N, C-alpha and C positions, 0 to 999 in steps of 0.2 A: 199434551196434545188436546186441542179443543175438538171434540167429536161432533161438529156441526156441519150442516150442508147449506150452501148458499147458491141459489140460481141467479145468475146475472144476465139481464137482457141487454144485448149490445156488445159488439166486438170491435168498437172503435178505439178511442183512447181511454175513456174512463173505465170501461169494462175490463180489459186485460190488466190495467193498472191496479184495479181493485182485486182481481184474481191473484196477482203477484203478492200484494200485501196480506191478503187472507192466508195464502200459503205460508208466508213467513210467520203468521200467527198460529199455524197448525190447523187451519180451517179449510175444508174441502169446498171447492166451487165448481160450478158448471156454467159455461157461457152458451147462450142461445142467440143466434144471429139470423135474421130473416133473409139476408143476402145469401146467394149460393156459395160465396167464397169471401175472403177478406176484401174490403173495399179499399183499393190502393190508390184511388184517385184523390181529388180534392185540392184545395188551395194550400199555400204556405201558412203555417201556424207559428206563433211566437212562443218561445220558451223563456220565461222571465221570472225574476224574483223568487218567491217561494216555490213556484213550479220547478225552477231550475234546482233548488235545494232538494226537493223530493226526487228529481231525476238523478241527482248525485247519490242520494241514499239508495236508490234502486241499482246503482252501478252501471247505468246505461250511457253515461255522458261520452265515453269514448266512441260508442257507436253513433250517437247523435252528431258528434262533431265530424265524423266521417261523411255525413250526409247533409251538412249545413248548406243552405242556399247562399251562394256568394253574392250578397246584396249590400251595396254601399249605403242605402237609405232611400228616403223618399225624395223625388224630384218633381216639382210642379213645372209644367211646360205649357207653351202656347199652342195654337192650332198648327203651327209649322214645326212643332217639336223642339222649339228653342227653350232653353232653361230660363225659368223665372225665379225660382228659389229652391233651396235644398234643405233637407233635414237629415243629416248623416246618422247612421245607426248608433254611433257613439255619442250623439249630442246630449242625450239624457240617459240615465240608468234607473233601474228599479221597475216595479210592477206596472207603474202608470205610464211609462214612456210610450209615445206614439209609434216609435220605431225601436227595434231591438237588434242586438248583434247576433242572437241565436234564432234563425229562421230555418225551419225544416218543413218539407212537404208533409202534409197530414198522412198520406199513404205510407211514407217512409217511417214516420213515428209509429203508426199502427203496426207495421211489420216488425219493428224492433220490439214493441211490447208483446206482440203475439209470440215471437221467438222466445221471449223471456218466460212465458208460461206454458208453452206447448207441451213440455214433458210431464207436467203435473196437473193440467187443467183440461177436463173434458170440454170440447167445443162442438156444438151442434150447429151446422150451417143449413140454410134453406128451411128454417122453421121459425115459429114465433109463438108467444103466449097468447092464447085465445080467452082464457078465463082463469080467475084466481079465487080460491076459497080460503080465506084467512081464518084459521082456528087457533085454539089455545096451545096446541102442540106442534103446529106447523102450517105450511101453506100448500094446499093441493092445487097443482098447476095442470091445466088442460092445454095441450099444444095444438096448433093448427093441424098437425099431422095425425091427430087423434090420440096420441099418447097421454097418459095421466101419471104424474109423479108428485111426490111430496117432498118438500124441502123445509128446513128450519126457517130460512129467511129468503126473501126475494128482493133483488135490487134492480131498479130501472136505471140503466146507463145507456138509454136508447134515444138520446137526443131531444131536441126541442119539441118534436112531435111524438113524444113518448107514449107508447102503447100501455106500458105499465102504469104510468101516471093516470091515463084515462080510465083504466080498470079499477085502480085502487083509490083515486082521489076525485075523479070527476072529469068533465069535458075540458078540452084544451082551452076553450074560450074563457074559462074561469081563471086561467093562470098566465096565458101568453098575451103580452102587451105589445101591440104593433106600434112602432115608433115613427111611422110615416114615410118609410122608404123601402125600396126593393133592391136586392143585390144579386147579380147573376155572375157565374163563373164559367169559363170555358178555356180549353187549351189551344194555344197557337203553336203549331209544330215548328214553324220556321219564322220567327219574328224579326230576324235581322239583328244587327248589333244594338244592344241596350246599354252597353257600358256598365253593366251590373247595377243599374239604378232601377228603382220602382217608379216608373213614369206615370204621372197622373195629369190628365187634361180635363178641365171642367168648363161647363157652360151653365147658366142658371138652371138649377133643378135637375141636372144630369151630369154624369161623370164617366169617363173611360180611363182605364189604367192597364198597364202591362208590368208584370214583375217577372224577373228571370227565374227559371227552374234549372235544376241540374240536368245536364245533357243537351243544352242548347235550345230547348223549347221555352215557352213562357206561358204564364197564366194571365188571362184577360179578366178584368173585373168591369162589369157594366152596372152602374148604379143610377137610380132615378127616384125622384120624389113621388109619393103616391099620387097617381093620376085619377083615382076614383074608379078605375077599371076593375072588373071582377077577375081576379087572377086565381086560377085553379092550380095549386102546386103539383098536381098529378098530371096535368095536361101540358106536356112539354111543347107540343106543336103550337098551341095557342100562346104560350109564353114567348116563343121565338117570334111569332107574328107581332106580338105587342112590342117587343124590342125594336123591330123595324119601324113601328109607328113612333115610338118614343125618341129614337135616335136618328130619325130621318133628317138629313141636312146638317148633321153635326160635323164639325171639323175634325182635324187630325186624321186618325186612321180608322174612322168609324165604319166605313164600308168593309174594310178588311176584317175588323173584329166581329162585325155582324155575320160575315161569311164564315168565320171560324166558329161562331156559336151555332150556326146552321149545320155545320159539318160534324160537330162534336156530339157523339152519342152519350157522353157523360156530362153534358151541359146541365147546370143546376141553377135554379133561381128560387129565391125565397124572400119573405119579408125580413126586414131588419127589426128584430123583436127581442124582448127580454121576458124571462120567466120570473114571476113573483109569487111566492107561496108563503103562507103563515107557518106551514110545517112541511118538512121533507120526509117525514116518516108517519106511518099509520099502521098500527098493529105490528105485524112482522114484515112489513114492506117498507123499503126505503128508496130514495132517489139520490143519484149522484151525478155531478156534471151538468150539462145543458138540460137534462130532463127536469132537474130541480131548480136550477139557478142560472140559466143562460144569461149572460150579460150583453149579448149581441156582438157581432163582429167589430163594432166600433170601439169596444173596450180593449180588444187584443188579449183578453184574459181567459178565453174559453179553455185553452189547454192547461193553464196553470190552475184554474178552478177545478178542472177534472182530476188532475194529478193530486192536488192537495186534498180535495174531498175524498178521493179513494184512499189516500194514506190515513186520513183521520178516521174515516168510517171503519176501516179494517182494524186499525189500532185500538179503537174503542171497543169493538166487538171482542177482540182478543183479550183486552184488559178486563172486561166485565165478565169473562168466563161464562157466557150463556145468558146473562141478564141483559136481554136486548133492550128492555125499557130504559135501563141506566145507560147503556151504550148509545142508544139513539138520542137520548137527552143530551149527553156530552157532545155527540157529533153536532147537534144543532147549536149548542152553546158555543163551541169552539169556532164553527164555521160562519155563524151569523155576521160577526163584525167584518170578516174577510169578504164575504159575499156582498155586504152592503157597500163596502168601499169599492170593490171591483165593479159594481153596477154603476158607479159614478162615471158619467160620460165626460169626455174632454170639453173644455170651454166651447160653448156654442152648440154642443150636442149634435143632433142630426142636421140642423141648419149650418153648423160649422163644417160638417162633412159634405153636405150638398147645399151650398149657398143658393138662395133663390134669386139674387140680383147681382148685377155686375159690380156694383160698389162693394158688396160683401166679398166677392171673389178677389177684388183688388186688395181688400183689407186682409184677407187670409194670406195672400202672397207677402204683403208687407210684414205681417206678424211672423211668418216663417223666416224672413230675412233678419228681423230683429232678435229672434231667439238665439242667434249666434253670439250675441253681445250682452255684456253686463249693462244694466241689472236685469234685463228681460229674461235672460237664461236662468238666473237664480230664482226669479219670481215664478216662472213656469215650472221649474223643477220642483219647487215646493208644492205647487198646485197638483202636480202629477204624482207625487210620492204616495205610494200605497204600501210601502214595505213594512210599516209598523202596524198593519191592521190586526195581526195576531202573532203570538209566539208559537212557533210550530212545535208540538209535543215531540219528545224523543221516547218512542215506545220501547220498553226494555228488551223485548224479545226480537227486535229487528237489528240487523247489522248489514253493512254494505257487502254485496257479493258482485264483483265485477263480471260482466259478460265477456266471454272470450272474443 
């Protein structure tokens, strides 16, 4: 039994995944989450490649498959909703595929992971870390509620705007790289028939999309190129006003989706960004998932990075038996190649996601049509393949325990 204690900031995906693997290594953990309860909203996330392997080792795949979003793939449409091209979910396989067969709502996966650790992990809701004092024998943590506790290690699993990263490593501006686009999400309660396709309509520099959810609702995605406007991520009202300016006069179902964004209390908008850091550990503090190496929504790798990172960090802490310097060094060594590969954007990058001109929009549709055929399919498959980035370690003290 490893008699160590770990404080994990964040109860999303990376946090409870890490708590699970720490428990399997005999390490006690506590999760602190600033939200008053589990955040069960959010968009669909992809489970692919090594992320799926880790989920299998966790024994949660039966639960995941029960909640899979029934999505055929991506469908490009025109302003009247007519099909232009499709990219079925089974067109490519592996980590780099732009579409995947395993799509699950982020809230559903969060709930599955929380259920996995609820019996053995202390979870504190409605609080957050206000200060860290990293010493030779532990980290003294001051909470917003006023409490002070000491842990052997602290891990930031608190997303791209990580508070732990800011406290231990420095300001967000040193690490978060804005890629030149914004992405907003909202729920559409009654979207009408979508035929199980993720529909995407684009005009130069802006895009609207609808993807099905379980239960008949849909998640709308509203993306646009950086306009130079000052966007405050905490001022939701001003964000919604900006959406009306950006998408004014756009075709397809723009008015309907803007109305849905206005009505959705869980509407979320943020930059399309990546996190780049020379080190994810400092002293007795480490980062996992988006906090340390967010690849942006354009990669589709966020969930896999979180699950794989949690697995490796916990495994190395257990294997090192308290030598956190060695464990953190191995964590960085193993994860670096995987993160570097996962950060690689699809051909065209942000401009491929949000073409700035009508010619490039037509070329994207043509490319999607050609991907169904040899040799383009094989060429693109090789470009997207990220499956060999690392060999996933098999930590001796872990074994699959299937959830009931």
